[in-house]
C-alpha positions, 0 to 999 in steps of 0.5 A: 769803467763809467758809461759814456754820457748820452744826450737825453739821459739826464736833466743836467750835464757838467762841462766835462760831460758836454765836452765828451759828448760834443768832442771838443775841449772844455776850454772851447766851451768856456770860450764860446760862452764868453763869445755867444750870449745865447749860450749861457748854461746855468750854474750850481751853487758851487759855480759849476756849469750845468748844461741842459739838453737845449744848451748841448744842442746849441753847442752842437749847432755852433760846432757844426756851423764853425767846423763843417759849414765854415762860419766865423765866430762873427758869422755865427753871432750874426746868424743867431742874432737874426734867429727867432725874429720870424713870426714872434716865436723862437725858431730852434737852431735845427729848424734854421739849419733845416731851412738853410739846407733846403735853400741851399739844395734849391740853389744847387738845383738851379745852378745845375740846371744851367750847366 
């Protein structure tokens, strides 16, 4: 039996491997590519999708935002369209998520202190 693909062990991953890593069907990945212009894996000469680690991290962040945070497709698009506009450098999704969690914790503390 083949070993399960792990993030960070390879340079490129095929869509089936990414599907397995992210635990989402390949058709969802293809749909997300059509919806999110920031998710564009490279394609081989044979037109096979080749995801790099950054692409997989993006997939996992989209999944988290949609399935755990309750974002809509339009909400994810708006969020990502604003990312990277701070200070001229590209802000990574995990940085934004971390900032957002910190902001939400601060808001919760404020709300809890007013009970």
